[in-house]
C-alpha positions as CSV (number, residue, x, y, z in Angstrom):
1,M,-64.3,66.7,-45.3
2,T,-66.9,63.9,-43.8
3,T,-64.0,60.6,-43.7
4,P,-66.8,57.3,-44.6
5,P,-66.7,55.0,-41.9
6,P,-64.8,51.3,-42.1
7,A,-66.6,48.7,-44.7
8,A,-68.2,46.3,-42.3
9,S,-65.3,43.7,-42.3
10,D,-62.7,46.1,-41.3
11,E,-65.2,47.0,-38.3
12,P,-63.3,45.3,-34.6
13,V,-65.2,42.9,-33.3
14,R,-68.1,43.5,-30.7
15,S,-69.5,39.9,-30.1
16,V,-66.7,36.3,-29.9
17,A,-67.8,32.8,-29.7
18,V,-65.8,30.6,-27.3
19,L,-65.9,27.0,-28.4
20,G,-65.2,24.8,-25.1
21,L,-64.9,26.0,-21.6
22,G,-62.6,24.7,-19.8
23,A,-59.8,24.9,-18.0
24,M,-58.2,28.0,-20.5
25,G,-61.6,28.6,-22.2
26,L,-63.6,29.6,-19.1
27,P,-61.6,31.8,-17.5
28,M,-61.1,33.6,-21.4
29,A,-64.9,33.8,-22.0
30,T,-65.4,35.3,-18.5
31,R,-62.4,38.1,-18.9
32,L,-64.0,38.8,-22.9
33,S,-67.7,39.0,-21.4
34,T,-66.2,42.3,-19.4
35,G,-66.0,43.8,-22.5
36,L,-67.9,41.8,-25.5
37,D,-70.5,40.0,-26.4
38,V,-69.8,36.6,-25.4
39,R,-71.1,33.0,-26.0
40,G,-70.0,29.9,-25.3
41,F,-70.4,26.4,-25.6
42,D,-69.2,23.1,-24.0
43,I,-70.7,19.3,-24.5
44,A,-70.7,19.8,-20.2
45,A,-73.5,21.0,-18.8
46,E,-71.9,22.4,-16.0
47,R,-69.1,24.3,-17.3
48,L,-72.3,26.3,-19.7
49,E,-74.3,26.2,-15.9
50,L,-70.2,28.2,-14.7
51,A,-70.3,30.3,-18.2
52,R,-74.3,31.9,-17.5
53,E,-72.8,32.7,-13.7
54,R,-70.1,34.5,-14.8
55,G,-71.9,37.0,-17.8
56,V,-71.1,34.2,-20.9
57,T,-74.7,33.0,-23.0
58,P,-74.1,29.5,-23.5
59,C,-75.4,28.5,-26.0
60,G,-77.3,24.6,-27.3
61,S,-74.6,24.0,-29.8
62,A,-71.4,25.4,-31.5
63,A,-73.4,26.2,-34.6
64,E,-75.6,28.5,-32.4
65,A,-72.6,30.2,-30.6
66,V,-71.1,31.1,-34.1
67,D,-74.3,31.9,-35.8
68,G,-73.5,35.9,-36.3
69,V,-70.4,36.6,-34.5
70,D,-67.8,38.6,-35.2
71,A,-65.9,36.2,-33.6
72,L,-65.1,33.0,-33.0
73,L,-61.2,32.0,-30.4
74,L,-60.9,28.5,-30.7
75,A,-58.0,26.4,-28.1
76,V,-57.5,23.8,-29.8
77,R,-55.1,20.4,-28.6
78,D,-53.7,20.3,-32.1
79,G,-53.5,20.7,-36.0
80,A,-56.2,17.9,-36.5
81,Q,-58.6,18.9,-33.6
82,L,-58.7,22.5,-35.8
83,D,-59.3,21.0,-38.8
84,D,-61.8,19.2,-37.1
85,V,-63.0,21.7,-35.4
86,L,-63.5,24.5,-38.2
87,F,-64.1,21.7,-41.1
88,G,-64.9,18.6,-39.9
89,E,-68.6,16.8,-39.9
90,Q,-70.1,19.6,-37.5
91,G,-67.6,22.4,-38.3
92,V,-68.5,25.4,-37.9
93,A,-66.5,27.0,-40.8
94,A,-69.8,27.2,-42.9
95,G,-71.5,29.0,-40.0
96,L,-68.7,31.9,-40.0
97,K,-70.3,35.2,-41.8
98,E,-68.2,36.7,-44.1
99,G,-66.0,39.7,-42.2
100,A,-66.2,37.0,-39.5
101,V,-62.4,36.7,-38.3
102,V,-60.9,33.4,-36.1
103,V,-58.7,33.7,-33.4
104,L,-56.0,30.9,-32.9
105,T,-54.8,30.6,-29.7
106,S,-53.2,27.5,-29.5
107,T,-50.2,26.4,-30.5
108,V,-50.6,23.5,-33.8
109,G,-47.2,25.2,-36.1
110,T,-47.4,26.5,-39.1
111,T,-47.3,23.6,-41.4
112,A,-50.9,22.8,-40.0
113,L,-52.2,26.5,-39.9
114,A,-51.5,26.6,-43.9
115,P,-54.6,24.9,-45.7
116,V,-57.0,25.8,-42.7
117,V,-55.7,30.0,-43.6
118,E,-56.1,28.8,-47.1
119,R,-59.7,27.8,-46.8
120,L,-61.2,29.9,-44.3
121,E,-59.7,32.7,-47.5
122,E,-62.5,31.2,-49.4
123,Q,-65.5,32.0,-47.5
124,G,-63.9,35.4,-46.6
125,V,-63.3,35.2,-43.1
126,D,-59.7,35.9,-41.9
127,L,-57.3,34.2,-39.3
128,V,-55.4,36.1,-36.4
129,D,-52.5,33.4,-35.3
130,A,-52.2,34.2,-31.9
131,P,-50.5,32.0,-29.6
132,L,-50.3,32.9,-26.1
133,S,-48.4,31.7,-22.7
134,G,-49.9,31.8,-19.0
135,G,-52.4,29.6,-16.8
136,P,-56.7,30.2,-15.7
137,A,-55.3,32.7,-13.4
138,R,-53.8,34.8,-15.5
139,A,-56.2,34.3,-18.0
140,G,-58.8,35.6,-16.5
141,A,-57.3,38.7,-15.2
142,G,-56.4,39.5,-18.6
143,D,-52.5,38.8,-18.2
144,L,-51.7,36.5,-20.7
145,L,-48.6,36.6,-23.5
146,V,-49.9,36.8,-26.7
147,V,-47.3,36.4,-30.2
148,V,-49.3,37.5,-32.6
149,G,-49.0,37.3,-36.7
150,A,-52.1,38.1,-39.0
151,T,-53.1,40.7,-41.6
152,P,-53.1,44.1,-40.3
153,Q,-56.8,44.0,-40.8
154,A,-57.4,40.6,-39.4
155,R,-55.4,42.3,-37.1
156,T,-57.7,45.2,-36.2
157,K,-60.6,43.1,-36.0
158,A,-59.5,41.0,-33.5
159,Q,-58.0,43.9,-31.8
160,P,-60.9,44.3,-29.1
161,V,-60.5,40.8,-28.5
162,L,-56.6,40.7,-28.2
163,N,-56.7,43.8,-25.5
164,L,-59.0,41.9,-23.3
165,L,-56.7,38.4,-22.9
166,A,-53.2,40.0,-23.2
167,S,-51.1,42.4,-20.6
168,T,-48.1,41.4,-23.2
169,L,-49.1,41.5,-26.8
170,T,-46.4,41.5,-29.7
171,V,-47.3,41.5,-33.4
172,V,-44.5,39.4,-35.3
173,G,-45.1,39.5,-38.5
174,D,-47.9,40.1,-41.3
175,R,-48.3,36.7,-41.4
176,P,-50.6,33.9,-40.1
177,G,-48.0,31.1,-39.0
178,D,-45.5,34.1,-38.2
179,G,-46.9,33.7,-34.3
180,Q,-47.2,29.6,-34.6
181,A,-42.8,30.2,-35.6
182,L,-42.0,32.4,-32.8
183,K,-44.2,30.3,-30.3
184,T,-42.4,27.3,-31.4
185,V,-38.6,29.3,-31.4
186,N,-40.3,29.5,-27.6
187,Q,-41.4,26.4,-27.6
188,L,-37.9,24.7,-27.9
189,L,-36.2,26.8,-24.9
190,C,-39.2,25.6,-22.6
191,G,-38.7,22.4,-23.1
192,V,-35.2,22.6,-23.0
193,H,-35.1,24.8,-20.0
194,I,-37.6,22.2,-18.5
195,A,-35.3,19.0,-19.2
196,A,-32.1,20.4,-18.7
197,A,-33.8,21.4,-15.1
198,G,-35.1,18.4,-13.9
199,E,-31.9,17.1,-15.1
200,A,-30.0,18.9,-12.8
201,L,-32.0,18.6,-9.6
202,A,-32.0,15.1,-10.3
203,L,-28.7,15.2,-10.6
204,A,-28.2,17.7,-6.9
205,D,-30.3,14.6,-5.3
206,A,-28.4,11.5,-6.7
207,L,-24.8,13.7,-4.8
208,G,-26.6,14.3,-1.6
209,L,-26.9,17.9,-1.1
210,D,-29.7,19.4,-0.1
211,L,-32.3,20.6,-2.8
212,E,-34.2,23.3,-1.6
213,R,-30.5,25.0,-0.3
214,T,-28.9,24.3,-3.9
215,L,-32.6,25.6,-6.1
216,D,-32.0,28.6,-3.8
217,A,-28.2,28.8,-4.5
218,L,-28.9,27.9,-8.7
219,M,-31.2,30.9,-9.0
220,A,-29.1,33.4,-7.3
221,G,-26.2,32.8,-9.8
222,A,-25.7,33.0,-13.7
223,A,-27.5,29.0,-14.2
224,S,-31.3,31.1,-13.1
225,S,-33.9,30.8,-15.5
226,F,-37.6,31.4,-15.4
227,M,-37.9,28.1,-15.7
228,L,-35.7,26.1,-13.1
229,G,-37.4,29.4,-10.6
230,D,-41.1,28.4,-12.0
231,R,-40.5,24.1,-12.3
232,G,-37.8,24.0,-10.0
233,R,-40.1,24.7,-7.7
234,R,-42.3,22.0,-8.6
235,M,-39.9,19.8,-8.9
236,L,-38.6,19.7,-5.6
237,E,-43.0,18.1,-4.8
238,A,-42.7,15.4,-7.9
239,H,-41.8,12.4,-5.5
240,S,-44.7,13.2,-3.0
241,P,-47.3,11.1,-2.8
242,E,-50.1,13.9,-4.5
243,G,-47.2,14.9,-7.0
244,A,-46.9,18.8,-8.2
245,E,-49.4,20.6,-8.9
246,V,-51.1,20.5,-12.2
247,R,-50.2,23.8,-14.2
248,S,-49.0,22.8,-17.5
249,R,-49.2,18.5,-18.5
250,L,-45.8,17.0,-19.5
251,D,-48.3,15.8,-23.0
252,I,-48.3,19.2,-23.5
253,F,-44.2,19.2,-23.8
254,V,-44.5,16.0,-25.9
255,K,-46.7,18.2,-28.9
256,D,-45.1,21.1,-29.1
257,M,-41.5,19.5,-29.0
258,G,-42.6,17.6,-31.6
259,I,-43.3,20.7,-33.8
260,V,-40.1,22.0,-33.0
261,G,-39.3,18.1,-34.6
262,D,-40.8,19.0,-37.1
263,A,-39.6,22.8,-38.0
264,T,-36.0,22.1,-37.7
265,R,-36.0,19.1,-40.1
266,A,-38.7,21.3,-42.6
267,A,-35.6,24.3,-42.2
268,H,-33.2,21.3,-42.6
269,L,-31.4,22.7,-38.8
270,A,-29.5,20.5,-36.9
271,A,-30.6,21.3,-33.3
272,P,-29.7,18.0,-31.6
273,V,-30.7,19.3,-28.2
274,A,-33.8,19.5,-28.4
275,P,-34.5,15.8,-29.6
276,A,-33.0,14.6,-26.6
277,A,-35.5,16.7,-24.7
278,E,-38.4,16.0,-26.3
279,Q,-37.4,11.9,-25.4
280,L,-37.2,12.9,-21.7
281,F,-41.4,14.0,-21.8
282,L,-41.9,10.7,-24.2
283,L,-40.3,8.6,-21.5
284,G,-42.7,10.5,-19.0
285,A,-45.5,10.4,-21.0
286,A,-45.1,6.2,-21.4
287,Q,-44.3,6.3,-17.6
288,G,-47.8,7.8,-16.8
289,L,-46.9,10.8,-16.4
290,A,-48.6,12.8,-19.2
291,T,-51.4,14.3,-17.3
292,A,-48.9,15.4,-14.5
293,D,-47.2,18.5,-14.4
294,D,-44.5,18.9,-17.0
295,S,-42.4,19.7,-13.9
296,S,-42.4,15.3,-13.3
297,V,-39.8,14.9,-15.3
298,V,-37.5,15.2,-13.1
299,K,-38.8,11.9,-12.1
300,V,-37.9,10.2,-16.0
301,V,-34.3,10.5,-14.5
302,R,-34.8,9.9,-10.4
303,P,-37.7,7.7,-10.0
304,E,-36.8,8.2,-6.2
305,R,-36.1,10.6,-4.2
306,T,-33.6,10.2,-1.8
307,T,-32.8,13.6,0.5
308,A,-35.5,14.2,1.9
């Protein structure tokens, strides 16, 4: 007996649109073009030309990019931008075909996601909640860490996209929003660890310790962490005239720690450490460090470095 082919809406995607070809969008689109038909749109003509050179089909508008595609990959700043891209005056949701899937790679929080999922479902479009971690280089190499919350059907459709982008893919639940929930927990830890690393190295500096030796010693013992090792090296550069290389902007953690605060309050959970870390990022943004690397939070507690 021959098994009938799956319905069209259950078939894995073959074409995908990427809206926004910036620092993360372009390398993700480039990576996806190694296995899928990829269309891209960006308001900057030079980004469209770069996309063309890397195997992505450039489009003249977002509406053109999403017309007829199987999937839409979105990397947006926050929930408000997500809603605007999909349902605003120039929103693209209306142009998505029935059976398409939206793959959301951003951290927007569970509260912002629920109404978007509901509106998409009304037109027969699934959403795969897939917040990711990793910078542009890892995006281009398909070496991202991705946590996924989505129905089994939606995951099946989006699997070619996820497989190309992720080296580590963790399915955390069958509901859109489960990915956001885990990423919120992840960001609580990351934000606290960065803030704690900044305070620790600021204290070492205030005590007159050699910061290179201090960092090496800390990383060899129980106080070590990924964030101390990664951000700590950049914190040693934060006071230089050019500052540390920007790999993750400080204002990202202003947003993400705000999402953490919303989640803890909604859960009626006392979480006093997270708001303390959030205040350091807010102070950094107020001091003009919003677009600097998040390691520059060390300058909030230690504006001037003492040791050379």
